N, C-alpha and C positions, 0 to 999 in steps of 0.2 A: 055870933060867929057860927056859921053853917059848916057841918062836916059832911064831906062827900061820901056816898055809899061805895063800898069796895067793888071792884070790877073783877069778875072771875074769867080767866081765859079758858075757853072750851075747845080751842083748836087741837091740842095734843090728843085728846080721846077720839075726836072725829077723825084725825089723821091715822090713828092706830086702827080704827075700824076699817078704814079704806085699804090700808096695806094688808090687813089680815085676810080680806077676800082675795087680794091679788096673790099672796102667798099660798093660799088654799088652792087657787086655780092652777098655779104653777106646780104644786105637789100632785094635783090630779093629772095634769098633762104628762109629768115625769113617770107616774105610776102606770098610766095607759101606755106610754111609749115603751116602758121597761117590759111589761107583760106582752105587748105585741112583738117586741124584739125576741123575747124568749120563745114564744109560740111559733114564730116564723123562722127562727134560726135553724140552719141545717144540723141534722143529728148524724154524726159520723157513725160508721159501722162497717162491717165487712160485707162480703158478697152474700146476697140473699137474706141479709139480716132484716127481720120484720120491722125493726125500729129505726133502721137507717134511711135517711132521706137523700143520700148520696146516689150518684148514677148506678152504682152496683147494688144498692140496697133494694128492698121490696116493700117499703112502707106504703107506697101508692096502692099496690095490689092488695095489701091487707086492709087498707081503708076502703077500697071499692067493695071487697067481700063483706065487710061489716055493714056498709051502707045497704047492701043487697039483702041483709038479714042472716048471713051466715055467722055462726058462733066461732070466731077464730081464737084459738088458744095458743099462745106463744109459749112453747116449752124450751127451757134452757138446759135440761138434762133428761136422762132416761126416766128418772123417778117421776118428773112431772108428766112425761108422755104416758107412763103407765097409769097415773092417777086420773088423767083426762080421757083416756081411751074407752070406747064403748063399741058395740057392734054396728051402730049407725054412724060412726065417725070415719073420717078420712085422714090418714097420717101422711103428711108431706115431709119427706126426708131430703135435705139438700146439704151441700158442703160435706159430702160423705168422707173426704179424705181426713177429717178429724176423728172418724170413728175407726180406730185401730185396735180397740180392745174386743176380744172374742166374746167376753161376758156381756158387754153393752150391746154388741150386734145380736147376740142370742136373745137378749131380753126384748129388743125391738121385733125380732121375728115372732115372738109370742104375743104381741099386742094385737087385740081384735080389731076388726074393721078393714076398710079398703086401704090401699096404699098408692101414693103418687111419688115416684122416685125421680129426682132431678139430678142429672149427670151422675148416676151411681157408679162408683168404682167397682173393681172386680169383686172384692170381698162383700160389698153390699148386695151386688147382683146375685152372687151365689147363695146368700142367705135369705134375701127378701124377694128376689125375682129370679129363681132358678130356671124359669122357662125361656129366658132370652139370652142371647149372647150378641156382642158388639162385632160389627164388621168393619172392613177397612174403607168403605165408602163414606163420603162426606156429603152434607147437604147444606144449602144456604136458605132454603125455604121454598114456597111455591104453592101449588094447589094441594088440597088434602088427598085426593084420589083414593078415598076409602068411604065406608058407610058409617064411620063413627059419628054419632050425633053432635058431640061437642066440636069436632073438627068441621063438619058440614056447615054448621051454623057460623062458625068463625070465618070460613073461606080462606083466601090466600094469607100466608104468614111469612114474615121475614125472620128467620131463626138466627142467622149468622153462621159462622163456622162451627161444625160439630159432626159427630159420627152418626151412624144408623145402627139399628137393631134388626136381628132376625130371630126366628124361632129356634130354640135348642131342643132337639129331638122331635117329638110328634106334638108339640104344643100348638093348639089352635090360636094362632096369633093374628090380631088385626093390626095392620101396618098403615100408617098415615104419613103423608109428606115424605115418601120414599124411605120410611123407617125411622124418621126422626121422633115420631110419637107412636108407641105401640101399646096395646092392651090385650090382656087375656084373663081368663078366669082360673082361679086356683082354689078349688073347693067352693066355699061360700063367700069368698072374697074376690074383689076385682083389683088387679094389679096394673098400674099404668106407669110407663116410663118414658121420660123425655131425654134426648141426647144432650140438650143444652138448656141452660136456664136464662140465656140472654133476653129472651122475649118476655120473661116474667119480671125483669128488673125495672127500676124507675125509668131508666133511659130507653128501654126497649118497648114499652107499652104503647107508645105512640105510633109505632110502625105497622102498616098494613092492618091485619086483623089480630095482632098480638094480644091486645087487651082482652078481646072477646074469647080467644082460645084459652088464655091464662085463667080468666074468670070461670069459663066453663069447665075446665079441668079441676081446679081447686075448689069450686063451689058446687060440686055435684052432690054433696052430702050436707046436712044441716050443721054439722060440726066438723071444723077443720083444725087439726093439731099441727101447727107450724113448728117443725124441728129442724133448724139450720144452725147447728153449733158453731161457735166462733172461736173455739179452742178445743184441744184434745180432750176427749171424754174418757175418763178412767185412766188407769195405767196402761202403758203401751204393751202390747203382747209381745213376748220374747221372740215368737216366730216371725215377726215382721222385721226383725233386725237384718240389715243387709249382710252382716257377717255370716249369718246362717245360710245365705244363698250362695256363698262361695264354695266351690268343691274343695275336698280335702287335698287334692294333689296340687292345688294352686300354691300352697305354701312351699312345697319343694321347688316348684318352678321359680318362685321369687328368690329362694336361697341360691339356686343355680345361676340365675341372672346376676345377683350380687357378687358371686364368686367370679364370674366371667369379667365383670366390670373391674374388680379389684386386680385380676391378672393383667387385663389390657392396661390399666393405669400403671402397674408396676413396670410392664414391658416398655411402654412408651416413655415413662418417666426417667428411666435409666439412660435413654438416648439424648435427653436434653443437655445441652451444653451450658456453659456459664452465662450469666446475665451480661448483656452488652449495654453499656451506657451510651446514650445518644444526646447530643447537644440539642437543646430546645431552641427554636428560633426566638430572637428578641427583636421587638419592634423599636426602631430608633429613628428619631426625627431626621429629615434629610439635612437640615442645617448642621446638626451635630456630626453627621457623617462627613460633610464636606470639611468642617472645621478640623475634625480629627485627622482626616487624611492630609490636609494642609499642614498641620503640626508635624505629622509623621515625615512628610517630604522635607520640611525645613530642619528637623532634627538630624535627618540623614544627608542633608545638603543635595538632595536629589532634584536639582533644578531641571535636569534633562527630562526626567519622568513627568515632572510637573508641567513643563512646557509642551511635552508630547500629549498629555491629557487635555490641555487647554486647546491645542490645535485640532485634535481629533474631535472634540466636542463641537467646536466652531464649524468644522467642515460637515459634520453630520447634520447640523441645523441649516447650513447654507445650500448644500447640494440639491435638495428638493426644490428650493426656489430657483436654482439655475437650470433645472431640468437635466441634471446629470446623475448618474448612478453612483453607488458607493465605491465601485472600482474604476472610476474615471481616471484618465491620465492626468498627472499633476500639471503638465503644461496646459491642457484644455482647461482645467479648473482655474489656473492662474489667469489665463486669457479671459475667461468669462467673468471672473471677479473684477479684473482691471476694467473691463468695458462697463460693468454695472456700477462700479464705485468711482470711475473716472480717475483712478490712481495709476501711477507708473508701474509697468510690468515688473521691473526688478524689485521695486519696494514690496509689491504684493507677494512676489515669490520669496523674498527674505522673510516676510512676516509668516506666511503659511508653511514654508518648507525649509527655512534657514536653519543655521546651527543652534544648538541650545544656548540659552543666555549664560554669561559667565558670572554674574552677580545677581543678588536679589533685586537690585534696582532695575536691571535689565529684564528680569522676570515680570516685574510689575509693569514695566513699559510695554512688554509683549502682550500682556493681558489687555492693556488699554487699546493697543493697536488692533488686536483681534476684535474687540468689542466695537471699535469704530468702523471696521470693514464690514462686520456683520450688520450694523445698523444701516450703513450706506446701501448695502445690497437689499435689505428689507424695504428701504424707502424708495428704491429706484423702480 
């Protein structure tokens, strides 16, 4: 008797090896997609934020400057600004309405190197650029109209709405684009100010020569310190409180106005009479109104008023068809109705202008006769 050799099934290991490579390929695809999504996802941020890829951010300009070889240091506070600053650096200060602390502003004023101020508020201009002042004129862009090398190379620029600057005192000021970009020397440093930062944002670089001007202004030194705070720096200075700007006599004026209001209220209030109650309108269905009026007539045995209401309503509907006015003579109305309905004159007169019915049955018969006359006139 022969014994058959055992047969081993090799299909499961081969199937596992095949699925292993499929799963590995899927994992690689998912990882690549996740990394690509992370790298290309928009990074939110505020205006002139160096890390923001939104329309108001400045990530594109920072990337262009770094590709050009500029050492861009993004500072988030004044300590980082002071540690990165050196004589051959350029300090860009934007979003200056977050700088409300006098100590922070004073420390920025002592930082060495050149300065580029973007939309500086009054406090920053007084401390970091005392040689300029803002004017009431506005500019939207155009030709540089100056000999500033950065502006001449950039050519026409579209700034958007913004103010302009002029010299304060005897400052030797270079004004470009009708004052939207100004520059002057203050000792051993160069101070540049731009009235608007729209041309430096991600959404503004593609217009006219905006990208060229932004790169020329921000990349004129080998190191750029980008300081655009996105929250208030330090504790707010007490002098910036709006209460301190209110004159002392305003308090007395407020008390006087309050007293006048109280006297007028008492004077007018004592003249007011008692409250008057008014009935509010109630919406009732037409069928309910008719039924209610009919029951009221029946309870009071007011067959004369009911008959008069029926005759009046019938005449109001028939007179326009007969070409007669609402004040037509009864004889003319009876004649016209008799001709249109082919009924006897005396019968029509009795139905339309006869005496009131004596019983409820007579009232019902009158309603039927009026309905027949109206239908015959309408069909004639």
